[in-house]
C-alpha positions in Angstrom: 192.6 178.6 34.5 192.6 174.8 34.6 194.6 174.7 31.4 197.1 177.2 32.7 197.8 175.2 35.8 198.4 172.0 33.8 200.7 173.8 31.3 202.7 175.1 34.3 203.1 171.6 35.7 200.9 172.3 38.7 198.8 169.1 38.2 197.8 168.7 41.9 196.4 172.2 42.0 194.6 171.6 38.7 193.1 168.4 40.1 191.8 170.2 43.2 190.3 172.9 41.0 188.8 170.3 38.7 187.1 168.5 41.6 185.5 171.8 42.7 183.9 172.3 39.3 180.2 171.4 39.7 179.5 170.5 36.0 182.6 169.2 34.3 182.4 169.8 30.5 184.3 167.9 27.8 187.1 170.5 27.6 187.8 170.5 31.4 187.7 166.7 31.5 190.0 166.3 28.5 192.5 168.8 29.9 192.6 167.0 33.2 193.1 163.6 31.5 196.1 165.0 29.5 197.6 166.6 32.7 197.3 163.4 34.7 198.7 161.2 31.9 201.7 163.5 31.6 202.4 162.7 35.3 201.8 158.9 34.8 198.7 158.9 36.9 196.8 156.7 34.4 194.2 155.2 36.8 193.0 158.7 37.8 192.9 159.8 34.2 190.9 156.6 33.2 188.4 157.2 36.0 187.7 160.7 34.7 187.5 159.3 31.1 185.0 156.6 32.1 182.8 159.1 34.0 182.5 161.4 31.0 178.9 161.3 29.6 180.1 162.3 26.2 183.6 161.9 24.8 185.0 163.8 21.8 188.0 162.6 19.7 190.4 164.7 21.7 189.4 162.9 24.9 189.9 159.5 23.3 193.2 160.5 21.8 194.4 161.9 25.1 193.7 158.7 26.9 195.2 156.5 24.2 198.3 158.7 24.1 198.6 158.5 27.9 198.7 154.7 27.8 201.0 154.6 24.8 203.5 157.0 26.3 203.5 155.2 29.7 204.4 151.8 28.4 200.8 150.5 28.4 200.8 150.0 24.6 198.5 146.9 24.7 195.9 148.8 26.8 196.2 151.7 24.4 195.6 149.4 21.4 192.4 148.0 23.0 191.1 151.5 23.6 192.1 152.4 20.1 190.2 149.5 18.6 186.9 150.5 20.3 187.3 154.2 19.5 184.4 155.2 17.2 186.0 157.9 15.1 189.8 158.1 14.8 191.7 161.0 13.3 195.3 161.4 12.1 196.4 162.5 15.6 194.9 159.3 17.1 196.6 157.1 14.6 199.9 158.9 15.2 199.6 158.6 19.0 199.1 154.9 18.7 202.0 154.6 16.3 204.3 156.5 18.7 203.5 154.0 21.4 204.8 151.1 19.2 207.9 152.9 17.9 209.0 154.2 21.3 208.6 150.8 22.9 210.7 149.2 20.2 207.8 147.2 18.7 208.7 148.2 15.2 206.9 145.4 13.4 203.6 146.3 14.9 204.3 149.9 14.2 205.0 149.1 10.5 201.7 147.1 10.3 199.7 150.0 11.8 201.5 152.5 9.6 200.6 150.5 6.5 196.9 150.4 7.6 196.7 154.2 8.2 194.2 155.7 5.7 196.2 158.9 5.7 199.8 159.2 6.5 200.5 162.6 7.9 204.0 164.1 8.1 204.2 163.5 11.9 203.5 159.8 11.5 206.0 159.5 8.7 208.7 161.2 10.8 207.9 158.8 13.6 208.4 155.8 11.3 211.7 157.2 10.0 213.0 157.4 13.6 211.5 154.1 14.5 213.0 152.2 11.6 216.3 154.0 11.9 216.8 153.4 15.6 215.9 149.7 15.0 218.8 149.6 12.5 216.6 149.4 9.4 218.1 152.5 7.8 217.0 151.5 4.3 213.4 151.4 5.3 213.7 154.8 7.0 215.0 156.2 3.7 212.2 154.5 1.8 209.6 156.3 4.0 211.5 159.6 3.5 211.5 159.1 -0.3 207.8 158.3 -0.4 206.7 161.5 1.3 205.2 164.1 -0.9 205.4 166.7 1.8 208.3 167.1 4.3 208.9 169.5 7.2 212.2 170.3 8.8 211.6 167.5 11.3 211.6 165.0 8.4 215.0 166.1 7.2 216.5 166.3 10.7 215.1 162.8 11.6 216.9 161.1 8.8 220.1 163.1 9.2 220.0 162.0 12.9 219.6 158.4 12.0 222.4 158.5 9.5 224.6 160.1 12.1 223.8 157.6 14.9 224.1 154.6 12.7 227.4 155.4 11.1 226.2 156.6 7.6 228.2 159.8 7.7 228.6 160.2 4.0 224.8 159.8 3.5 224.2 162.3 6.2 226.4 164.9 4.4 224.7 164.2 1.1 221.3 164.6 2.6 222.2 167.8 4.4 223.5 169.2 1.0 220.2 168.1 -0.7 218.3 169.8 2.1 220.1 173.1 1.4 219.7 172.8 -2.3 216.0 172.5 -1.9 215.9 175.6 0.2 215.0 174.0 3.5 216.4 175.9 6.4 218.2 173.5 8.8 216.8 173.4 12.3 218.8 173.1 15.5 218.8 169.3 15.8 219.9 168.8 12.2 222.8 171.3 12.7 224.0 169.5 15.8 223.8 166.1 14.0 225.7 167.4 11.0 228.4 168.9 13.1 228.9 165.5 14.8 229.1 164.0 11.3 231.7 166.6 10.2 233.8 165.7 13.2 233.6 162.0 12.6 234.6 162.4 8.9 237.0 165.2 9.6 235.0 167.2 6.9 236.4 170.5 7.8 235.0 172.4 4.8 231.5 171.2 5.6 232.0 172.0 9.3 233.0 175.6 8.4 229.9 176.0 6.3 227.7 174.8 9.1 229.6 177.2 11.5 228.8 180.1 9.2 225.1 179.2 9.3 225.2 179.1 13.1 226.7 182.6 13.1 224.0 183.9 10.8 221.3 182.3 13.0 223.1 183.4 16.3 223.1 179.8 17.4 226.9 180.1 17.9 226.3 182.1 21.1 224.8 179.1 22.8 227.3 177.3 25.1 226.1 173.8 24.2 226.5 174.6 20.4 230.0 176.0 21.0 231.0 172.8 22.8 229.9 170.8 19.8 231.8 173.3 17.5 235.0 172.9 19.6 234.7 169.1 19.4 234.1 169.3 15.6 237.1 171.4 15.0 239.3 169.3 17.2 238.2 166.1 15.4 238.9 167.7 12.1 242.5 168.5 13.2 242.0 172.2 13.4 242.9 172.7 17.1 243.6 176.4 16.5 240.0 177.3 15.5 238.7 175.1 18.3 240.7 177.1 20.8 239.5 180.3 19.2 235.8 179.3 19.8 236.7 178.3 23.3 238.4 181.6 24.0 235.3 183.6 22.9 233.5 182.7 26.1 234.4 184.4 29.4 232.1 182.0 31.3 232.8 178.4 30.3 230.9 175.3 31.4 232.5 172.0 32.3 231.7 170.6 28.8 233.8 173.3 27.1 236.7 172.8 29.5 236.6 169.1 29.0 236.4 169.4 25.2 239.6 171.6 24.9 241.5 169.5 27.4 240.7 166.3 25.5 241.5 168.1 22.3 245.0 169.0 23.4 245.5 165.4 24.7 244.4 163.8 21.4 246.7 166.1 19.4 249.7 165.2 21.6 250.0 168.5 23.4 250.2 167.1 26.9 251.8 170.3 28.4 249.0 172.5 27.0 246.3 170.0 28.3 247.8 170.2 31.8 248.1 174.0 31.5 244.4 174.3 30.7 243.5 171.9 33.5 245.3 174.0 36.0 243.7 177.2 34.5 240.3 175.6 34.8 240.9 174.8 38.5 242.2 178.3 39.2 239.1 179.8 37.6 236.9 178.1 40.1 235.5 175.5 37.8 235.3 172.0 39.4 236.7 169.2 37.3 234.6 166.1 36.9 235.4 162.5 36.0 235.4 163.3 32.3 238.0 166.0 32.9 240.4 163.5 34.5 240.0 161.1 31.6 241.3 163.8 29.3 244.1 164.9 31.7 245.3 161.3 32.3 245.1 160.5 28.6 247.2 163.6 27.9 249.9 162.3 30.3 249.7 158.9 28.7 250.1 160.2 25.1 253.1 162.3 26.0 254.9 160.0 28.5 254.3 162.1 31.6 254.3 159.2 34.0 255.2 161.2 37.1 252.6 163.9 36.5 250.0 161.3 35.7 250.6 159.4 38.9 250.4 162.6 40.9 247.1 163.7 39.4 245.6 160.2 39.7 246.6 159.9 43.4 245.2 163.4 44.2 241.8 163.0 42.4 239.9 162.2 45.6 241.9 164.2 48.2 242.3 167.4 46.2 239.5 167.4 43.7 236.8 165.3 45.4 236.4 163.1 42.3 236.3 159.3 42.8 238.6 157.1 40.8 236.5 155.0 38.4 237.3 152.1 36.1 237.9 154.6 33.2 240.6 156.4 35.2 242.4 153.1 36.0 242.3 152.3 32.3 244.0 155.6 31.6 246.7 154.7 34.2 247.2 151.3 32.8 247.6 152.9 29.3 250.0 155.5 30.7 252.2 152.9 32.5 252.0 150.5 29.5 253.1 153.1 27.0 256.1 153.9 29.2 257.1 150.2 29.2 256.2 149.8 32.9 254.1 146.6 32.3 254.6 145.0 35.7 253.5 148.2 37.4 250.4 148.3 35.1 249.6 144.7 36.0 250.0 145.4 39.7 247.6 148.4 39.4 245.0 146.1 37.8 245.4 143.5 40.5 244.9 146.1 43.2 241.9 147.9 41.7 239.0 148.3 44.1 236.6 147.2 41.3 236.8 144.4 38.7 238.9 145.4 35.7 236.7 145.8 32.5 237.5 145.3 28.9 238.9 148.8 28.5 241.5 148.2 31.2 242.6 144.8 29.9 242.6 146.2 26.3 245.0 148.9 27.4 247.3 146.3 28.9 247.1 144.1 25.8 248.0 147.0 23.5 251.0 147.9 25.6 252.1 144.2 25.6 252.0 144.2 21.9 254.0 147.4 21.7 256.7 146.1 24.1 256.5 142.5 22.9 255.6 141.0 26.3 253.9 137.8 25.2 253.4 136.3 28.7 251.3 139.3 29.9 249.7 139.6 26.5 248.2 136.1 26.7 246.8 136.8 30.2 245.2 140.1 29.0 243.8 138.5 25.9 242.3 135.6 27.9 240.6 138.1 30.2 239.3 140.2 27.3 237.9 137.2 25.5 236.0 136.2 28.7 234.5 139.7 28.9 233.9 140.3 25.1 233.9 136.9 23.3 232.6 138.4 20.1 235.2 141.3 19.9 237.9 140.9 17.2 240.3 143.2 19.1 242.0 140.7 21.4 242.4 138.2 18.6 244.0 140.8 16.3 246.4 142.2 18.8 247.5 138.7 20.0 247.8 137.6 16.3 250.0 140.6 15.5 252.2 139.8 18.4 252.6 136.2 17.3 253.3 137.4 13.7 256.0 139.8 14.9 257.8 136.8 16.4 257.2 134.6 13.3 254.9 132.3 15.2 252.8 131.6 12.2 251.3 128.4 13.5 249.8 130.3 16.5 248.6 133.0 14.0 246.9 130.4 12.0 245.2 128.9 15.1 243.9 132.2 16.2 242.5 133.0 12.8 240.9 129.5 12.7 239.3 130.2 16.1 238.0 133.6 14.8 236.3 131.9 11.8 234.8 129.2 14.0 233.3 131.8 16.3 232.2 134.0 13.4 234.4 136.9 14.6 235.6 139.3 11.9 238.0 142.2 11.9 236.9 145.6 10.6 238.9 146.3 7.4 241.3 149.2 7.6 240.2 152.3 5.7 241.3 155.9 5.5 239.6 159.0 4.1 240.4 162.5 3.1 238.3 165.5 2.1 239.1 167.1 -1.2 237.1 169.3 -3.6 234.3 169.4 -0.9 233.9 165.7 -1.1 235.0 162.8 1.2 237.2 160.2 -0.6 237.5 156.8 1.0 240.4 154.3 0.6 240.8 150.7 1.6 244.0 148.8 1.9 245.4 146.3 -0.5 245.6 148.6 -3.5 241.8 148.6 -4.0 241.0 150.1 -7.5 237.6 151.3 -6.5 238.6 155.0 -6.5 238.0 156.6 -10.0 241.4 158.2 -9.9 243.2 155.0 -8.7 245.7 154.9 -11.6 246.8 158.5 -10.9 247.2 157.7 -7.1 249.3 154.7 -7.9 251.6 156.7 -10.1 252.0 159.3 -7.3 252.8 156.5 -4.8 255.5 155.2 -7.2 257.0 158.6 -7.5 256.9 159.1 -3.8 258.6 155.7 -3.3 261.6 156.8 -5.3 262.0 160.0 -3.3 261.7 158.1 0.0 264.3 155.5 -1.0 266.6 158.3 -2.0 266.2 159.8 1.4 267.0 156.5 3.1 263.6 154.9 3.7 263.4 151.1 3.8 259.9 149.5 4.2 259.6 147.6 7.5 258.1 144.2 6.8 257.6 143.5 10.5 254.3 145.4 10.1 252.9 142.9 7.6 251.1 140.3 9.7 251.2 137.5 7.1 253.7 134.8 6.3 254.8 136.0 2.9 258.2 136.9 1.3 259.8 140.3 1.6 258.8 141.4 -1.9 255.1 140.8 -1.0 255.5 142.6 2.3 256.9 145.6 0.5 254.0 145.6 -1.9 251.5 145.2 0.9 253.0 148.2 2.8 252.9 150.4 -0.2 249.1 150.0 -0.5 248.1 150.7 3.1 245.1 153.0 3.0 246.7 155.9 4.8 249.5 156.1 2.3 247.0 156.1 -0.6 245.0 158.9 1.2 248.2 161.0 1.7 249.1 160.5 -2.0 245.7 161.7 -3.0 246.0 164.7 -0.7 249.3 165.6 -2.3 247.5 165.6 -5.7 244.4 167.5 -4.7 245.0 169.7 -1.6 246.5 173.1 -2.6 250.1 173.8 -1.5 250.1 175.7 1.8 247.1 173.9 3.2 247.5 170.9 5.6 246.7 167.5 4.3 244.1 166.0 6.7 243.8 162.2 6.7 241.6 160.0 8.9 242.0 156.3 9.6 239.6 154.0 11.4 242.4 151.8 12.9 245.7 152.6 14.5 248.4 153.8 12.1 251.2 151.2 11.6 254.8 152.0 12.4 255.9 151.7 8.8 253.3 154.2 7.6 254.2 156.5 10.5 257.9 156.5 9.4 257.0 156.9 5.8 254.6 159.8 6.3 257.2 161.6 8.4 259.6 161.4 5.5 256.9 162.3 3.0 256.3 165.5 5.0 260.0 166.2 4.9 260.6 165.6 1.2 257.5 167.4 0.0 257.6 170.3 2.5 253.9 169.6 3.3 252.1 169.5 6.7 250.2 166.2 7.1 247.7 165.7 9.9 246.6 162.1 10.5 243.9 161.1 12.9 244.0 157.4 13.7 241.8 155.4 16.2 243.8 156.6 19.1 245.1 160.2 18.5 246.3 162.8 16.1 249.7 162.9 14.4 250.9 166.2 13.1 253.7 165.6 10.6 255.9 168.5 9.6 259.6 168.9 8.6 260.2 165.1 9.1 258.9 165.1 12.7 255.7 164.0 14.3 253.9 165.7 17.3 253.7 162.3 19.0 257.5 162.2 19.1 257.2 158.6 18.0 256.1 157.8 21.6 252.9 156.1 20.3 254.5 153.6 17.9 257.9 153.0 19.6 259.2 149.5 20.1 262.8 148.4 20.3 263.9 144.9 19.2 267.1 143.0 18.3 269.2 145.8 19.9 272.7 144.8 21.1 274.9 147.6 22.4 276.5 149.7 19.7 280.3 150.1 19.8 280.9 153.8 19.4 282.4 156.7 21.3 280.2 158.5 23.8 277.6 155.8 24.3 275.3 155.8 27.3 272.8 153.6 28.9 269.4 155.2 29.6 267.9 154.4 33.0 264.5 155.7 32.0 262.6 157.1 29.0 264.6 160.0 27.6 264.5 162.2 24.5 267.8 162.8 22.7 268.8 164.9 19.7 271.2 163.6 17.1 272.4 164.5 13.6 272.7 162.2 10.7 275.5 162.2 8.2 273.0 162.5 5.3 272.2 166.1 4.4 272.9 167.2 8.0 269.3 166.5 9.1 268.2 166.3 12.7 265.6 164.3 14.6 264.4 165.6 17.9 262.1 162.8 18.6 264.2 159.7 19.2 263.2 158.3 22.6 264.7 155.1 23.9 263.9 152.8 26.7 266.0 151.1 29.4 268.9 149.0 28.4 269.5 150.4 24.9 272.8 151.9 23.9 272.9 154.7 21.4 275.4 157.3 20.1 274.8 160.6 21.9 275.7 164.1 20.5 277.8 162.8 17.6 277.3 162.8 13.8 276.2 159.2 13.1 277.4 157.1 10.2 274.0 155.7 9.3 271.3 157.2 7.0 268.6 159.7 8.0 266.7 158.2 10.8 263.2 158.2 9.3 264.2 154.7 8.1 263.2 152.4 10.9 266.2 150.2 10.2 269.5 151.7 11.3 273.0 150.4 10.5 275.9 151.6 12.7 279.3 150.0 12.3 278.5 146.3 11.9 275.6 146.3 14.3 271.9 146.6 13.4 268.9 147.5 15.5 265.3 148.3 14.8 263.5 151.3 16.2 259.8 151.4 15.4 
């Protein structure tokens, strides 16, 4: 009865019953010690322990474990040292105390001294080393184990997932399956997260099939992870199909699909789902509004975004937090309303954080507002002095205006402060394997020569269609020929070329990039989709781009910047007073672009056949005038 009360969490009742027992045997005392330790009542547990006339190994281990799990590791170690006979469970309990308090060096010494290393202790060291960033040591422990359980495999997979070793996680999961080990729930959740990070859709589908066979797919939490995985892999249709299977949806599922539509550039659908959610009786939370406001920002819905932001508290009873202000700064900044964005920051009820200032700095770079950019960069460097982001954005802005001395000074400062930029890389899944590419024409890929030949062939097709590389996206002081060479070897172009070689016709080419796609690559990939008749889905650091028939789902809103743009002398010109979308027809092959949006003060030909080449080329000549739309 005593044990039943303790197992049911009724420790106070168990204590009263224990006190009524006239002769307390070892079993009763040991059970009570364990129950009190689980509640953190260590002094009461120690009192019972000290009063025991005889103590068995279970009583010692319960008391040591109680101290270890309640951040009294040094007290646990003292008791451990005087314990007469220790077993594997005792050693493991002491080991857990060290690993879970972050004292990994002491844990490693104890682990080394263990006469027998049971599976549970090895699993604990894998997690301890891994969470401490010593992933190589975690793998060493794994490799030394003669026996492994499913917890061993899931522990290392989890470490790989958390520490950014996604390819290793996939390889380990494949090895696990080849050795006939059935994946447990934690390992499946971890590998789904890995599949989403890598956009490894084939692996994600295989894991989904396993979930269906195990009936795990009926779990709402698992379904939310599945939706996120499919969305990150660029397969929004399947993600929505999983979402629609459930008549009763929790807030995580609603938030996942809203964020998915936002990231894929379908702002209207995101707002539609948001209103459907509210109508169904589900109450939006702060995460919901991050997704909704992001959707408005990605698609230029300034009015709708402002209305939703202003009604958060009054209509939805959700407080506006720093994250929501960051979304609004991003929304206003993307729309070119930089002064309004700055006013919003200055009137925030809380101090603006790095995300808010980062959103403003990114918008300043897009719209070439150097004055505000320098203010935002200064604030960012105060908040995150070791972050490379502010330096890179400001350096790129200086480079776009040929201020090479300022660029050199910034890079010198970065070197002096030991701040480094993450190198750009892209990856693509083909033949059930993830292929990584870095910029600069890296020859590390085994099929590099074939990729280069494909890029040369593509280059000829693009030039024939009117493409001209935009050297303004090369942030180095080099001549035009070197700029063209640099642009040709951007990692996303190499990944797309490899996709054209390997992905069967009729299937989308899915490419991921760790940084934001540059404007030249965006223009080039639009045209590649046009001339090859392929659908290309690119996920960069900010969002998804669906390229098809020479168009992008972002409508060029995410990479737009207008410079050197005097009025064009032509019939039917107009001056836009705000952001607008227009449709025009080129004189080359009669092709159309529906995604040309322009900002205030720019004159363009409206509704006429234009005399310049197909507008996937960022440089446009009309009459004798020239302007650049990126």
